[in-house]
N, C-alpha and C positions, 0 to 999 in steps of 0.2 A: 790195856791197849797202849802201844807205843805211838809216839807222834811222828808220823812219816812225812806229813806236809807242814811246811812252815806257815805262819800267818799270811805271808805274802803269796804263797802258793794257793792257799784257800781263797784269798781275795782275787787272785787272777782267775781262778775257776768261776767265781761269782760274776766277775765283770766280763771275761772273755768267753766263758762257757767251756773252757778246757784247761788242762794242765798236763805238761809232758816235758821231758821224760821223767819217769820214776824207776829207779833200779829195783829189781825184785829177785830174779832167778840167777843162780850161778851158771857158769858154762856147762858144768856136768848135768845140772837139772835141765837146762835147755836141750842138751843132747838127748837125755833120757826121754823127755816129754815129746820131742820131735820124733824120736824113734817109735814111741808108743802110738803117736798119731799116724805115722806112716804104716805101722803094722795094722792099725784099724782100717786104713785105706786098702791094704792088701787083702784083708779079710772080706771086704765088701767089693772087691773086684776093680779097684781103681780109685780115682778122685772121689772124696767124700761128697755125696750129694743127696738130694731127696731128704727124707726125715733124719738121716744120719748126719746131716750138716748141722743139725740143731740139737740142743740139750744133751750133748755127749756126757755130761757130768752125772746123768742118771744111770748110765750103763758102763762107763769107762772110769776106772778109779783114778787114772792119771789126770783126766779132765777135771774130776772132782778136786783132786789135790791142788791143781793150778787155781781153781776158783776159790778155794778156801785158804790159799796161802796167807799167812798172817799179815804180811806187808800189804798185800792188796786189800784185805778186809780192814786193816787199820786206816789206810788212806780213804777208802770208801766211807767208813764210819765217821771220819772227820768232816765229810760233806753231808751225809744224809742221816747220821745218828746211829745208835748202837743196835737197833733191831732191824736185821737185814735179810731180805729174801733174794734169791736168784730167780728172775722171771723168765729170762731167755739166755741162750748161750749159743753163739754161732761160730763155726769154723770157717775162716776165710783163707782160701788158698788160691793164689794166682800163679800159674805156671809161667816160666820165663818165655817170652816171645808170644804169648797168647794175647788175644784182644779183650780179655775179660776186664771189666771195669765196674764201678758202682756209681750210679747217677746221683746228682745232687738231691738230697732228701733230708727230712727231719724224722728221727725215730718216733717221736711222740705222736706224729700224725696218724700212724697206723697201729700202734700198740694198744690204744684204747685205755690208757692208764691215767688216772687223775688222783691228786694233782700231779703236775709235771715235775716230779722229783726223781725220776728214773735216771741213773748214771751208768755209763758203760766204761768198764776197764778193758782196754784193748791191749792184749799181751802179745809181744812179738817173739816168735820162735825162729825167725830168720831176719836178715836186715830188711827194714821197712823204711825206705827213703824215696826221694823223688824219682830215682831211676827205677826202682822196683814197684812203684805205685803205692806210696804211703797214703794215709788218710789226710785229706786236705779240708780245711775248715774256714768258715767266714766268722772271724772273731766278733763276739758280741751279738750275733744274730739270734741267740736264744732269748734275748731280752725283748725281741720284737714280735713274739707270738707266732702262731702258725702262718705259713706262706701258702699261697695257692699252688696246688699240685695237680698233676694229671698223670694218667698211665700211658707209657710208651712201650710198645712191644719191641724188644731187642734181645736176641738170643745170647749176646755177649754180656748183658747186664746181669751181674751177680745178685742184684736186688730183685728177688722174684716177684715182689709186688709191682715192679715196673714203675714205681713212683718217680716222677721227674718234677723238679722245681727249676724254673728259669732263673739262672744266676749269671751275673756279669762279673767274673772274677777280677777283671781289671778295675772296675769301678768300685766294687765292694771290698776288695782286698782279701788275700788268701794267706793263711798260715799253714805250714806243713808240719805234721806231727811225725817227725822222723825219729825212728827208734832203732837201737841196736838189739840183737837177740838178748832176751832176759829183762828188757825194760817194758814198761807199760805207760799208756796215756789214759787220761780220764776225760770224758766229754759228756755234756748235758744232753738230755733227750730232745731238746728243741734246737740244738746247734745245727746249722746247715753244714753238711759235709758230703764228700764224695771221695773217689780215688780213681787214678788213671791206670792203664794197662802196665804190666810188668815188662820193662825193657832191660832188666838186669840178667845176670847169669845164673842166679839161684832162684828157687821158689820163694815167693813171698807168703809166709805163713803167719797168720794172726788169729788170736782167739778173742772174740768180742763177747764179754761177759756182762750181762745187764742186771743191775741190782736195783732194788727199790726198798724204801722203808716200809714196815709192815702196815702202816695206816693207809697206804695207797690202795686203790681198788681199780677193777677193770669194769668197763661199761657194758660188756656183752652179757646176754642172758645165761650163757653157759659159763659155769665156774671153771676157770683154768687152774692149772697147777703151778706151784712155785716151791722152791726149796729153802727152808730156814737154815741159814748158815752162821748167824750170830744173833745173840740176844733171845728175846721171846716174842711170841705172836699172840696178842690179846684181841686182835681184830677179826681174824678168821675170814679174810676176804678171798683166800685161795685154798684150794685143796693141797695139802702139803705133800711134797715128793719125798721119797726115801732115798738116802745116799746108796750107792752101789755097795753091796756087801761081798767080801771075799767068798768064793765058793758057791755063789748064787747067781750065775750069769743069766739063766733063763728068767728068773724073777726080775732081774734088772732090765732085761730087754722087754718084758711084758709091761713093766712100769713105764718104760720109755715110750712104748707104742701107745699106751693109754694117754700119757701126757701130750704126745703129738696129735692124737685124735681130737682131744678137747681143745687144744691150741688152734688147730686148723678150723674146727667148728666155730670157735670164737672169732677167728679172722673173717670167716664168711658172714657171720652175723654183723660184725662191725662194718664190712663192706656194704651190706644191705642197708644198714642204718644211714651210712653216708649217702648212698644213692637216693634213699627216701628223703633225706634232708635236702639234697640238691634239687629234687623234683618239686618239693614244696616251696623252695626259694624261688 
């Protein structure tokens, strides 16, 4: 393992809940991965959505290669340790001029993972800045635990759970995780974050890759899947996913369909548990 993060960077992550930017991909790699993503979009008839917005690393080799990039895994391991699973992976694309946004939320509220050690590496394949709608965060908010959230229906919200947390940015203070193509940020699962619409000239393309140490577990009755990408797993809290193999696209798509089926089942179970807990309260 190479040391990607300085001691000061790790301390910033601990105290503020994020660190950025971290260089990772070359210009040629960015161009290749963006081309592969856009080819995937073409194959599915347009903007990636539905189940294909999630866990592309199971059926797309380029997505797996990004997620297992040594620089990304080295940085993640310096935060959560040597035994690493990918629990989720989301393609975030905002078209220029669209009203797409992501509401204020905490990932940990709806993932159902304990303890709260889930970390997201957000990899930019195009400029992600204030104009294009970069990730915005409330520094230090991860140290204050879960915030009260509620569901708001809005077709432009890219966060399909509709989770919304009331935040006063002026009072709480906002940091902007601005990234150039090929850079990534790291943020904690309980960090309050959102993003605004893309008012730039290019698409804003980001890959949100969620990693957990293998001792973390999920609270739903259904066992969800995860992919071991570094170290070993002696805890067996998740059904392990297989990486995509060359020449086996149908098998990879079947694996992806299964992973999304149990993931969605788990999300429904977690929603029911939260509703029941609220009724009892």
